[in-house]
N, CA and C atoms as an extended XYZ file, in Angstrom:
366
Properties=species:S:1:pos:R:3:atomname:S:1:resname:S:1:resid:I:1 pbc="F F F"
N         0.831       -1.200        0.000 N   UNK     1
C         0.000        0.000        0.000 CA  UNK     1
C         0.874        1.263        0.000 C   UNK     1
N         1.923        1.262        0.826 N   UNK     2
C         2.824        2.425        0.865 CA  UNK     2
C         3.504        2.655       -0.478 C   UNK     2
N         3.877        1.573       -1.133 N   UNK     3
C         4.521        1.686       -2.435 CA  UNK     3
C         3.569        2.304       -3.457 C   UNK     3
N         2.330        1.884       -3.444 N   UNK     4
C         1.328        2.444       -4.350 CA  UNK     4
C         1.113        3.932       -4.078 C   UNK     4
N         1.046        4.314       -2.828 N   UNK     5
C         0.880        5.727       -2.467 CA  UNK     5
C         2.084        6.537       -2.934 C   UNK     5
N         3.305        6.008       -2.728 N   UNK     6
C         4.519        6.702       -3.168 CA  UNK     6
C         4.526        6.895       -4.677 C   UNK     6
N         4.194        5.854       -5.435 N   UNK     7
C         4.176        5.961       -6.895 CA  UNK     7
C         3.135        6.968       -7.369 C   UNK     7
N         1.970        6.955       -6.745 N   UNK     8
C         0.916        7.896       -7.103 CA  UNK     8
C         1.353        9.330       -6.807 C   UNK     8
N         1.989        9.549       -5.670 N   UNK     9
C         2.473       10.887       -5.314 CA  UNK     9
C         3.548       11.345       -6.289 C   UNK     9
N         4.434       10.452       -6.690 N   UNK    10
C         5.483       10.808       -7.639 CA  UNK    10
C         4.885       11.188       -8.991 C   UNK    10
N         3.894       10.457       -9.442 N   UNK    11
C         3.244       10.780      -10.707 CA  UNK    11
C         2.530       12.121      -10.617 C   UNK    11
N         1.887       12.393       -9.507 N   UNK    12
C         1.197       13.675       -9.334 CA  UNK    12
C         2.202       14.816       -9.353 C   UNK    12
N         3.326       14.645       -8.673 N   UNK    13
C         4.365       15.679       -8.677 CA  UNK    13
C         4.918       15.896      -10.075 C   UNK    13
N         5.104       14.831      -10.826 N   UNK    14
C         5.665       14.933      -12.173 CA  UNK    14
C         4.737       15.699      -13.102 C   UNK    14
N         3.440       15.678      -12.809 N   UNK    15
C         2.474       16.346      -13.668 CA  UNK    15
C         2.030       17.700      -13.120 C   UNK    15
N         2.612       18.118      -12.021 N   UNK    16
C         2.290       19.419      -11.448 CA  UNK    16
C         2.684       20.527      -12.422 C   UNK    16
N         1.862       21.519      -12.526 N   UNK    17
C         2.172       22.630      -13.417 CA  UNK    17
C         2.989       23.673      -12.662 C   UNK    17
N         3.748       24.430      -13.405 N   UNK    18
C         4.583       25.463      -12.818 CA  UNK    18
C         4.335       26.763      -13.579 C   UNK    18
N         4.426       27.871      -12.871 N   UNK    19
C         4.284       29.170      -13.507 CA  UNK    19
C         5.610       29.517      -14.188 C   UNK    19
N         5.582       29.635      -15.496 N   UNK    20
C         6.793       29.974      -16.235 CA  UNK    20
C         7.243       31.383      -15.861 C   UNK    20
N         6.319       32.264      -15.508 N   UNK    21
C         6.712       33.596      -15.032 CA  UNK    21
C         7.571       33.488      -13.772 C   UNK    21
N         7.218       32.567      -12.883 N   UNK    22
C         8.025       32.366      -11.677 CA  UNK    22
C         9.411       31.840      -12.043 C   UNK    22
N         9.475       30.953      -13.019 N   UNK    23
C        10.764       30.392      -13.445 CA  UNK    23
C        11.623       31.488      -14.081 C   UNK    23
N        11.038       32.300      -14.953 N   UNK    24
C        11.835       33.360      -15.583 CA  UNK    24
C        12.270       34.400      -14.549 C   UNK    24
N        11.413       34.701      -13.587 N   UNK    25
C        11.818       35.610      -12.506 CA  UNK    25
C        12.986       35.025      -11.723 C   UNK    25
N        12.926       33.722      -11.465 N   UNK    26
C        14.013       33.050      -10.747 CA  UNK    26
C        15.314       33.144      -11.545 C   UNK    26
N        15.249       32.878      -12.836 N   UNK    27
C        16.441       32.960      -13.688 CA  UNK    27
C        16.960       34.395      -13.710 C   UNK    27
N        16.066       35.356      -13.848 N   UNK    28
C        16.466       36.760      -13.927 CA  UNK    28
C        17.164       37.243      -12.656 C   UNK    28
N        16.878       36.627      -11.538 N   UNK    29
C        17.519       37.041      -10.285 CA  UNK    29
C        18.655       36.120       -9.851 C   UNK    29
N        18.787       34.964      -10.488 N   UNK    30
C        19.838       34.006      -10.107 CA  UNK    30
C        20.728       33.592      -11.274 C   UNK    30
N        20.728       34.380      -12.367 N   UNK    31
C        21.501       34.030      -13.568 CA  UNK    31
C        22.982       33.814      -13.272 C   UNK    31
N        23.510       34.475      -12.257 N   UNK    32
C        24.925       34.364      -11.944 CA  UNK    32
C        25.272       33.045      -11.242 C   UNK    32
N        24.266       32.320      -10.776 N   UNK    33
C        24.483       31.027      -10.136 CA  UNK    33
C        24.725       29.951      -11.189 C   UNK    33
N        25.172       28.819      -10.754 N   UNK    34
C        25.413       27.674      -11.630 CA  UNK    34
C        24.071       26.973      -11.866 C   UNK    34
N        23.271       27.516      -12.782 N   UNK    35
C        21.911       27.016      -13.016 CA  UNK    35
C        21.880       25.938      -14.094 C   UNK    35
N        21.118       24.904      -13.814 N   UNK    36
C        20.871       23.830      -14.776 CA  UNK    36
C        19.376       23.557      -14.798 C   UNK    36
N        18.893       23.162      -15.953 N   UNK    37
C        17.471       22.859      -16.113 CA  UNK    37
C        16.996       21.876      -15.048 C   UNK    37
N        17.766       20.825      -14.819 N   UNK    38
C        17.358       19.785      -13.866 CA  UNK    38
C        17.192       20.356      -12.454 C   UNK    38
N        18.126       21.200      -12.034 N   UNK    39
C        18.062       21.769      -10.688 CA  UNK    39
C        16.891       22.745      -10.546 C   UNK    39
N        16.638       23.540      -11.576 N   UNK    40
C        15.526       24.490      -11.530 CA  UNK    40
C        14.200       23.727      -11.535 C   UNK    40
N        14.118       22.684      -12.338 N   UNK    41
C        12.903       21.867      -12.354 CA  UNK    41
C        12.646       21.267      -10.976 C   UNK    41
N        13.692       20.759      -10.364 N   UNK    42
C        13.549       20.178       -9.024 CA  UNK    42
C        13.088       21.234       -8.024 C   UNK    42
N        13.650       22.437       -8.110 N   UNK    43
C        13.261       23.526       -7.208 CA  UNK    43
C        11.770       23.826       -7.320 C   UNK    43
N        11.236       23.752       -8.541 N   UNK    44
C         9.832       24.059       -8.759 CA  UNK    44
C         8.935       22.822       -8.716 C   UNK    44
N         9.519       21.673       -8.403 N   UNK    45
C         8.722       20.469       -8.187 CA  UNK    45
C         8.165       19.829       -9.437 C   UNK    45
N         8.871       19.977      -10.561 N   UNK    46
C         8.436       19.356      -11.806 CA  UNK    46
C         9.615       18.601      -12.416 C   UNK    46
N         9.345       17.816      -13.438 N   UNK    47
C        10.424       17.110      -14.115 CA  UNK    47
C        11.127       18.060      -15.082 C   UNK    47
N        12.368       17.727      -15.395 N   UNK    48
C        13.108       18.563      -16.341 CA  UNK    48
C        12.474       18.512      -17.727 C   UNK    48
N        11.942       17.372      -18.113 N   UNK    49
C        11.283       17.265      -19.418 CA  UNK    49
C        10.043       18.157      -19.482 C   UNK    49
N         9.265       18.148      -18.411 N   UNK    50
C         8.072       18.986      -18.362 CA  UNK    50
C         8.467       20.465      -18.434 C   UNK    50
N         9.451       20.875      -17.608 N   UNK    51
C         9.859       22.277      -17.585 CA  UNK    51
C        10.408       22.709      -18.932 C   UNK    51
N        11.198       21.871      -19.544 N   UNK    52
C        11.774       22.190      -20.848 CA  UNK    52
C        10.671       22.456      -21.872 C   UNK    52
N         9.700       21.566      -21.926 N   UNK    53
C         8.605       21.701      -22.889 CA  UNK    53
C         7.744       22.927      -22.579 C   UNK    53
N         7.378       23.106      -21.313 N   UNK    54
C         6.528       24.229      -20.919 CA  UNK    54
C         7.246       25.556      -21.147 C   UNK    54
N         8.546       25.577      -20.872 N   UNK    55
C         9.332       26.792      -21.059 CA  UNK    55
C         9.364       27.180      -22.535 C   UNK    55
N         9.663       26.225      -23.376 N   UNK    56
C         9.736       26.477      -24.821 CA  UNK    56
C         8.388       26.936      -25.367 C   UNK    56
N         7.302       26.314      -24.920 N   UNK    57
C         5.971       26.691      -25.387 CA  UNK    57
C         5.582       28.096      -24.937 C   UNK    57
N         5.992       28.478      -23.743 N   UNK    58
C         5.596       29.761      -23.183 CA  UNK    58
C         6.509       30.912      -23.604 C   UNK    58
N         7.823       30.705      -23.561 N   UNK    59
C         8.786       31.782      -23.798 CA  UNK    59
C         9.273       31.790      -25.247 C   UNK    59
N         9.097       30.687      -25.945 N   UNK    60
C         9.466       30.533      -27.354 CA  UNK    60
C        10.969       30.432      -27.597 C   UNK    60
N        11.736       30.250      -26.534 N   UNK    61
C        13.142       29.861      -26.646 CA  UNK    61
C        13.392       28.842      -25.542 C   UNK    61
N        14.459       28.084      -25.673 N   UNK    62
C        14.678       27.068      -24.652 CA  UNK    62
C        15.312       27.663      -23.396 C   UNK    62
N        15.288       26.883      -22.333 N   UNK    63
C        15.787       27.306      -21.024 CA  UNK    63
C        17.217       27.835      -21.114 C   UNK    63
N        18.088       27.091      -21.758 N   UNK    64
C        19.501       27.446      -21.844 CA  UNK    64
C        19.694       28.767      -22.590 C   UNK    64
N        18.971       28.967      -23.680 N   UNK    65
C        19.072       30.221      -24.431 CA  UNK    65
C        18.567       31.402      -23.601 C   UNK    65
N        17.494       31.187      -22.844 N   UNK    66
C        16.981       32.252      -21.979 CA  UNK    66
C        18.010       32.616      -20.914 C   UNK    66
N        18.615       31.607      -20.307 N   UNK    67
C        19.637       31.839      -19.295 CA  UNK    67
C        20.812       32.619      -19.885 C   UNK    67
N        21.277       32.216      -21.056 N   UNK    68
C        22.385       32.933      -21.695 CA  UNK    68
C        22.006       34.371      -22.028 C   UNK    68
N        20.773       34.597      -22.454 N   UNK    69
C        20.322       35.951      -22.764 CA  UNK    69
C        20.319       36.807      -21.491 C   UNK    69
N        19.839       36.265      -20.389 N   UNK    70
C        19.849       37.006      -19.117 CA  UNK    70
C        21.280       37.339      -18.713 C   UNK    70
N        22.176       36.388      -18.889 N   UNK    71
C        23.583       36.626      -18.558 CA  UNK    71
C        24.197       37.682      -19.465 C   UNK    71
N        23.868       37.665      -20.741 N   UNK    72
C        24.418       38.655      -21.674 CA  UNK    72
C        23.912       40.058      -21.358 C   UNK    72
N        22.648       40.185      -21.004 N   UNK    73
C        22.112       41.499      -20.647 CA  UNK    73
C        22.870       42.076      -19.454 C   UNK    73
N        23.123       41.251      -18.452 N   UNK    74
C        23.878       41.703      -17.282 CA  UNK    74
C        25.329       42.000      -17.652 C   UNK    74
N        25.929       41.167      -18.489 N   UNK    75
C        27.324       41.371      -18.900 CA  UNK    75
C        27.484       42.678      -19.659 C   UNK    75
N        26.553       42.985      -20.539 N   UNK    76
C        26.642       44.231      -21.311 CA  UNK    76
C        26.618       45.447      -20.382 C   UNK    76
N        25.770       45.402      -19.361 N   UNK    77
C        25.725       46.512      -18.399 CA  UNK    77
C        27.053       46.640      -17.659 C   UNK    77
N        27.594       45.511      -17.207 N   UNK    78
C        28.859       45.544      -16.474 CA  UNK    78
C        30.016       46.019      -17.350 C   UNK    78
N        30.025       45.596      -18.601 N   UNK    79
C        31.103       46.009      -19.496 CA  UNK    79
C        31.125       47.514      -19.706 C   UNK    79
N        29.955       48.125      -19.733 N   UNK    80
C        29.856       49.554      -20.000 CA  UNK    80
C        29.985       50.388      -18.722 C   UNK    80
N        29.558       49.855      -17.594 N   UNK    81
C        29.485       50.667      -16.373 CA  UNK    81
C        30.583       50.391      -15.353 C   UNK    81
N        31.420       49.371      -15.578 N   UNK    82
C        32.474       49.065      -14.614 CA  UNK    82
C        33.827       48.964      -15.314 C   UNK    82
N        34.846       48.868      -14.506 N   UNK    83
C        36.200       48.667      -15.021 CA  UNK    83
C        36.655       47.217      -14.820 C   UNK    83
N        35.722       46.327      -14.512 N   UNK    84
C        36.073       44.914      -14.347 CA  UNK    84
C        36.645       44.387      -15.656 C   UNK    84
N        37.578       43.457      -15.529 N   UNK    85
C        38.115       42.825      -16.729 CA  UNK    85
C        37.024       41.977      -17.381 C   UNK    85
N        37.241       41.624      -18.627 N   UNK    86
C        36.277       40.778      -19.336 CA  UNK    86
C        36.113       39.449      -18.600 C   UNK    86
N        37.193       38.901      -18.112 N   UNK    87
C        37.126       37.638      -17.351 CA  UNK    87
C        36.290       37.815      -16.092 C   UNK    87
N        36.495       38.915      -15.374 N   UNK    88
C        35.719       39.174      -14.153 CA  UNK    88
C        34.239       39.353      -14.470 C   UNK    88
N        33.938       40.015      -15.570 N   UNK    89
C        32.539       40.185      -15.975 CA  UNK    89
C        31.923       38.822      -16.271 C   UNK    89
N        32.615       37.993      -17.022 N   UNK    90
C        32.111       36.651      -17.326 CA  UNK    90
C        31.825       35.852      -16.073 C   UNK    90
N        32.730       35.906      -15.120 N   UNK    91
C        32.532       35.186      -13.860 CA  UNK    91
C        31.367       35.772      -13.068 C   UNK    91
N        31.239       37.094      -13.086 N   UNK    92
C        30.172       37.757      -12.331 CA  UNK    92
C        28.781       37.399      -12.836 C   UNK    92
N        28.685       37.053      -14.112 N   UNK    93
C        27.366       36.725      -14.670 CA  UNK    93
C        27.127       35.224      -14.794 C   UNK    93
N        28.054       34.416      -14.279 N   UNK    94
C        27.788       32.986      -14.191 CA  UNK    94
C        28.565       32.074      -15.102 C   UNK    94
N        29.543       32.577      -15.831 N   UNK    95
C        30.346       31.710      -16.697 CA  UNK    95
C        31.590       31.251      -15.953 C   UNK    95
N        31.870       29.964      -16.042 N   UNK    96
C        33.009       29.395      -15.323 CA  UNK    96
C        34.333       29.623      -16.030 C   UNK    96
N        34.292       29.805      -17.335 N   UNK    97
C        35.535       30.006      -18.078 CA  UNK    97
C        35.420       31.220      -18.983 C   UNK    97
N        36.561       31.852      -19.185 N   UNK    98
C        36.631       33.018      -20.076 CA  UNK    98
C        36.244       32.615      -21.501 C   UNK    98
N        36.720       31.458      -21.938 N   UNK    99
C        36.466       31.046      -23.319 CA  UNK    99
C        34.975       30.818      -23.584 C   UNK    99
N        34.263       30.256      -22.638 N   UNK   100
C        32.822       30.050      -22.813 CA  UNK   100
C        32.102       31.391      -22.858 C   UNK   100
N        32.451       32.285      -21.945 N   UNK   101
C        31.848       33.618      -21.943 CA  UNK   101
C        32.104       34.323      -23.270 C   UNK   101
N        33.343       34.310      -23.716 N   UNK   102
C        33.711       34.970      -24.969 CA  UNK   102
C        32.918       34.393      -26.141 C   UNK   102
N        32.860       33.053      -26.223 N   UNK   103
C        32.172       32.384      -27.331 CA  UNK   103
C        30.676       32.710      -27.341 C   UNK   103
N        30.037       32.624      -26.171 N   UNK   104
C        28.597       32.885      -26.089 CA  UNK   104
C        28.309       34.361      -26.363 C   UNK   104
N        29.128       35.240      -25.802 N   UNK   105
C        28.920       36.676      -26.018 CA  UNK   105
C        29.010       37.001      -27.499 C   UNK   105
N        30.055       36.525      -28.147 N   UNK   106
C        30.237       36.830      -29.564 CA  UNK   106
C        29.113       36.230      -30.414 C   UNK   106
N        28.674       35.033      -30.077 N   UNK   107
C        27.585       34.400      -30.833 CA  UNK   107
C        26.281       35.184      -30.711 C   UNK   107
N        26.000       35.701      -29.521 N   UNK   108
C        24.730       36.406      -29.309 CA  UNK   108
C        24.784       37.885      -29.681 C   UNK   108
N        25.936       38.516      -29.500 N   UNK   109
C        26.022       39.959      -29.722 CA  UNK   109
C        26.715       40.337      -31.025 C   UNK   109
N        27.425       39.405      -31.637 N   UNK   110
C        28.074       39.678      -32.913 CA  UNK   110
C        29.447       40.313      -32.811 C   UNK   110
N        29.850       40.677      -31.609 N   UNK   111
C        31.177       41.242      -31.363 CA  UNK   111
C        31.730       40.633      -30.075 C   UNK   111
N        33.028       40.763      -29.889 N   UNK   112
C        33.634       40.266      -28.654 CA  UNK   112
C        33.250       41.165      -27.489 C   UNK   112
N        33.370       40.687      -26.254 N   UNK   113
C        33.089       41.550      -25.102 CA  UNK   113
C        33.972       42.798      -25.087 C   UNK   113
N        35.232       42.651      -25.463 N   UNK   114
C        36.149       43.791      -25.492 CA  UNK   114
C        35.693       44.827      -26.513 C   UNK   114
N        35.310       44.368      -27.693 N   UNK   115
C        34.826       45.295      -28.722 CA  UNK   115
C        33.507       45.939      -28.306 C   UNK   115
N        32.632       45.174      -27.676 N   UNK   116
C        31.369       45.734      -27.194 CA  UNK   116
C        31.642       46.878      -26.223 C   UNK   116
N        32.558       46.642      -25.291 N   UNK   117
C        32.916       47.680      -24.327 CA  UNK   117
C        33.456       48.912      -25.045 C   UNK   117
N        34.361       48.726      -25.958 N   UNK   118
C        34.971       49.835      -26.684 CA  UNK   118
C        33.930       50.627      -27.465 C   UNK   118
N        33.002       49.928      -28.092 N   UNK   119
C        31.985       50.585      -28.924 CA  UNK   119
C        30.878       51.270      -28.139 C   UNK   119
N        30.677       50.867      -26.878 N   UNK   120
C        29.519       51.359      -26.118 CA  UNK   120
C        29.863       52.182      -24.882 C   UNK   120
N        31.125       52.390      -24.628 N   UNK   121
C        31.496       53.221      -23.484 CA  UNK   121
C        31.319       54.685      -23.852 C   UNK   121
N        30.813       55.470      -22.903 N   UNK   122
C        30.631       56.905      -23.177 CA  UNK   122
C        31.966       57.627      -23.326 C   UNK   122
């Protein structure tokens, strides 16, 4: 009987709905943390597959792309408003390596972080 109750509870949890607005708010305030889809799904009490699908349907981009966009928005502000090095900016917004930050920044913004800073500083 206990096993049946546990399985039923697990299935109910797996099908629980989550507010994507709450998830995006969480990402927007915790982008600098080491965020993964699986951990965020667990925090909100849903499966990673469910969150991935619901996120894509609601926001029209996947979780990882949204996270990178939030990080890039913060990085652009830091590059223009601080004297932190490019490496320090990358670390401040959640990237573990300079090369990953550089690659993602250039892919999303079309220029390197250094060039972005040079072009956008007052």
